[in-house]
Every structure is written in C-alpha cells, then in structure tokens.
C-alpha positions in Angstrom: 122.0 83.9 111.3 121.3 84.8 107.7 122.5 83.6 104.4 124.6 85.8 102.3 122.7 85.2 98.3 124.3 83.5 95.9 124.9 85.8 92.6 125.6 83.0 90.8 122.6 81.4 91.2 120.7 84.1 90.7 122.3 84.7 87.4 122.0 80.9 86.2 118.5 81.3 86.5 117.7 84.8 84.5 115.3 83.8 81.9 117.3 85.1 79.0 120.2 82.8 80.5 118.1 79.5 80.5 117.0 80.1 76.7 120.4 80.5 75.7 121.4 77.6 77.6 118.5 75.9 76.2 118.9 76.6 72.5 122.5 75.5 72.5 121.2 72.5 73.8 118.8 71.9 70.7 120.8 73.3 68.4 123.5 70.5 69.4 121.0 67.8 70.0 119.6 68.3 66.1 122.6 68.4 64.3 124.8 66.2 66.2 127.9 68.4 66.8 129.2 69.6 69.9 130.8 72.4 69.2 127.0 74.9 70.1 126.7 73.9 72.9 130.5 74.0 74.2 131.0 77.7 73.2 127.5 78.5 74.6 129.5 76.8 77.8 132.3 78.4 77.2 130.5 81.8 77.1 128.3 81.2 80.1 131.6 80.5 82.4 132.6 84.2 81.5 128.7 85.8 81.3 128.6 84.1 85.4 131.8 85.7 86.7 131.0 89.1 84.9 127.4 89.2 85.8 127.8 87.8 89.5 130.4 90.8 90.3 128.1 93.2 89.4 127.0 95.7 92.0 123.9 96.6 90.2 123.4 93.0 90.2 124.3 92.1 93.8 121.7 94.8 95.1 118.8 93.6 92.7 119.5 89.9 94.4 119.8 90.9 97.8 117.0 92.9 97.3 114.8 90.4 96.0 116.4 88.2 99.7 115.0 89.8 102.2 117.4 88.9 105.7 114.7 87.5 107.4 111.6 86.3 105.7 109.7 85.7 109.0 110.4 89.2 109.9 109.6 91.0 106.5 105.8 89.3 106.4 105.4 90.5 109.8 106.2 93.9 109.1 103.6 93.2 105.8 100.8 91.8 108.1 101.8 95.1 110.2 101.4 97.3 107.2 98.2 96.1 106.0 96.8 95.7 109.5 97.3 100.0 109.8 95.1 100.6 106.3 92.0 101.6 106.1 89.2 98.9 105.0 89.3 100.7 101.7 93.0 100.7 101.1 93.0 97.2 102.0 90.4 96.3 99.6 92.6 97.8 97.3 95.6 96.4 98.5 94.2 92.9 97.7 93.1 93.5 94.3 96.7 94.3 93.1 97.3 91.3 94.9 94.6 89.4 92.7 96.6 90.6 89.2 99.8 89.4 90.8 97.9 85.7 90.5 96.9 86.3 87.0 100.1 87.4 86.0 102.1 84.6 87.5 99.7 82.0 86.1 99.6 83.2 82.5 103.4 83.3 82.9 102.9 79.2 83.9 101.8 78.8 80.5 104.7 79.6 78.6 107.6 77.7 77.7 110.1 77.6 81.0 107.1 78.8 83.3 108.4 77.4 86.0 111.3 79.4 85.7 110.1 82.3 84.7 107.2 82.9 87.7 110.0 82.0 90.2 111.8 85.4 89.3 108.6 87.4 88.6 106.9 86.5 91.9 110.0 88.6 94.3 109.9 90.8 91.4 106.0 92.1 91.2 106.1 90.7 95.7 108.5 94.0 95.9 105.7 96.6 93.6 103.5 95.2 95.7 105.6 95.8 99.2 106.4 99.4 97.8 102.6 100.0 97.7 102.3 99.3 100.9 104.4 101.4 102.3 103.5 104.0 100.0 100.1 103.5 101.0 101.9 103.9 104.0 103.7 106.8 104.0 100.6 108.3 102.3 98.6 108.1 105.3 101.1 109.2 108.0 101.3 112.7 105.8 97.3 113.0 105.6 97.9 112.7 109.3 100.4 115.3 110.1 99.0 117.8 107.1 95.8 117.2 109.1 97.0 118.6 112.8 96.2 121.6 114.1 100.3 122.5 114.6 100.4 124.2 111.4 97.7 126.6 111.5 99.4 127.4 115.4 102.9 128.5 113.6 100.8 130.4 111.3 99.0 132.1 114.5 102.8 132.2 115.8 104.9 133.6 113.1 101.9 136.4 113.1 101.7 137.4 116.5 106.0 137.1 116.6 106.6 139.5 113.3 104.0 142.3 114.6 106.0 142.3 118.7 108.7 142.2 116.4 108.1 145.2 114.8 107.2 146.8 117.9 109.8 145.9 119.9 113.1 148.7 120.6 115.6 147.1 122.1 117.9 145.8 119.2 119.1 142.4 121.3 115.4 141.4 121.8 114.4 142.7 118.1 117.0 139.8 117.3 116.6 137.0 119.2 112.4 136.9 118.3 113.5 137.5 114.5 115.9 134.8 114.2 112.3 132.8 115.7 110.6 134.2 113.4 113.2 132.5 110.5 112.6 129.3 112.0 109.2 128.8 112.1 108.9 130.2 108.8 111.7 127.1 107.8 108.9 125.0 109.9 106.0 126.4 107.8 108.5 125.6 104.6 108.2 121.7 106.2 104.8 121.7 105.8 104.9 123.1 102.2 107.1 120.2 101.4 105.2 118.0 103.2 102.1 119.1 100.7 104.0 118.2 97.5 105.1 114.8 98.7 101.5 113.8 99.8 100.7 114.3 95.7 104.1 112.9 94.8 103.2 110.1 97.2 99.9 109.6 94.8 100.6 109.4 92.2 103.2 106.8 92.5 100.5 104.9 93.5 98.4 105.5 90.8 101.5 104.7 88.6 102.0 101.2 89.9 98.3 100.2 90.2 98.9 100.9 86.6 102.1 99.3 85.3 100.8 95.9 86.9 97.3 95.9 85.2 99.5 96.9 82.2 101.7 94.0 82.8 99.0 91.4 84.1 97.5 92.5 80.1 100.3 92.2 78.1 100.9 88.6 79.9 97.6 87.2 78.5 99.0 87.8 75.2 103.1 87.7 75.8 104.1 84.0 73.9 107.9 84.9 74.4 110.6 84.4 77.3 112.2 87.2 76.6 109.6 89.3 76.3 109.0 88.9 80.1 112.4 89.6 80.9 111.5 93.1 79.4 108.6 93.4 81.4 110.8 92.3 84.8 113.0 95.1 84.1 110.6 97.3 84.0 108.9 96.0 87.1 112.2 96.0 88.9 113.1 99.4 87.3 110.3 101.1 89.1 110.4 99.1 92.5 114.0 100.6 93.1 112.8 103.8 92.2 110.1 104.0 94.5 111.8 102.7 96.9 114.2 105.1 97.3 111.0 107.9 97.1 109.8 105.9 100.4 113.3 106.1 102.2 113.2 109.4 101.5 109.4 110.5 102.5 109.9 108.3 105.8 113.0 110.1 106.2 111.1 114.1 106.2 109.0 112.0 107.8 111.3 110.8 111.0 112.8 114.1 110.7 110.1 116.2 111.3 108.4 113.8 114.2 111.6 114.7 116.2 111.4 118.8 115.8 107.9 119.2 116.4 107.8 118.1 120.0 107.8 120.1 122.6 110.6 120.8 125.4 111.7 118.2 127.4 110.0 120.0 130.2 106.6 120.3 128.9 107.1 124.0 128.2 107.6 126.7 126.0 110.7 129.0 126.6 109.9 132.6 125.7 
C-alpha cells in the first residue's frame, strides 16, 4: 500500500529553508549569541506548519512522489518503447541534459540537497515530454486516418439528399444527421490545432531544459537554483494539464468514431 507523502519533511528540505537555517546557525556560531538560532527555530516551526498545510504545496509534493515507483517506471518504459527511433534519441538527449544540470548543482554549497530536490522536478518535466510525444503521435494517427475524407464525402452526399428530399419528417432527420457529422468534422479541426499546440509545447520544454542547463553552468548560489526549480515545476504542471485535456479528447474521439455494435450503419 502506498504511503502518504511527508509534507513537513518536504517543506524542511526545500533549498531556501535549508540555506536560511544554515545561515542562522553560522551566525550564532560566529557571534556566540544563541538569539539568531532561537529566532530561526521559532520561524522554522511556523514555516513548517503553514507550508505543509498549503494545498498547492501538497499537490506539488504528491506530483514528485509517485504512489507506485515501480509502476511509474514501467509506464515510462512503455512510453519510450512506442516512440520512433528518432524520437527516442531526442528524448535521451534531454535525459543527458538533466544529468549535466544535476552535476552542476552538485558543485554548489549543499549540492546533495539541491540535487535531491531538483531531480524529481526535472523528471516530471521529462515525463511530460514523453507523454506529449505519445499524444502527438496519437493526433497524427487520428488526422492521417481516412475517416475524415469519408465524413466529408458523406456530408456532401447527405446535403444533396436533403436538398432533394420532399418529405418534411425525413428532411428533418437527414438534416439532423448533417449537423452531427459537421460536429465530427469540427473535431478534426480541433485536433489539427491541438497537434500544433503539442508541437510548440514540446519545443518549449526542450528550450527550458537547455536554458536551465546553460544557467546551471554559471550559477553560484542556491537561491537562484530555487528560482529555476520553481519555473520548472510551473512548466511541468501546466504541461501535465494540457496532456490530460488532450488525452480526454482522444479518449472521447475513440469512443465515438467506431461503428455501431452490429457493424452496420442504419440509414
């Protein structure tokens, strides 16, 4: 059974929090005065209580803590296996960038803590990248199908049939079918737009990974890393929501595009 994430521990291990505690401890040691450390500990208790109870913080922690790590790993392996060789190579290049970013973070003060906090966020972004590629491939398959041409032809034929129909009841029924088929055609247009959105989001993730790598080369303080990680987390969260929306679109499409149960069409 999956364990609930430890939100207090996650709040404590935030890089900015550890840096603040370290600074207070160093100040107390240098001056011989316990007051800075006592004040820091008092604020620390308040911070841990507030941060660990915030819903947004809890969602971020859950996103970085998969319920079943083994199942998550198998899901990623399955996504990679479905990629074209060129796509798989592209993904591996981004994985290589991640390793370089973490290596640069390890050189900073408190590097191991920064690495531990950074890796799940980078992994979340890479997971979103994989899922986006998978979604893009599904959109391409959907848009390349002959179903659209069949629908367009059927709409033209049915509209001509409606124009010739003299029976009012039959005319209404056929016109209703035309309206439904036109809605299905509109979904093809929506899918085409979504495919373009996915392509730009993939490029955006790649740009962000490269920018993070370039910044990690020259970065010197942990607080700058924390700002970078905030950007990474926000991008991963936004991308994840886009993936969910597009997956729902594809699931609905697959449910509604098939034949009737008996494999025949009622006319």
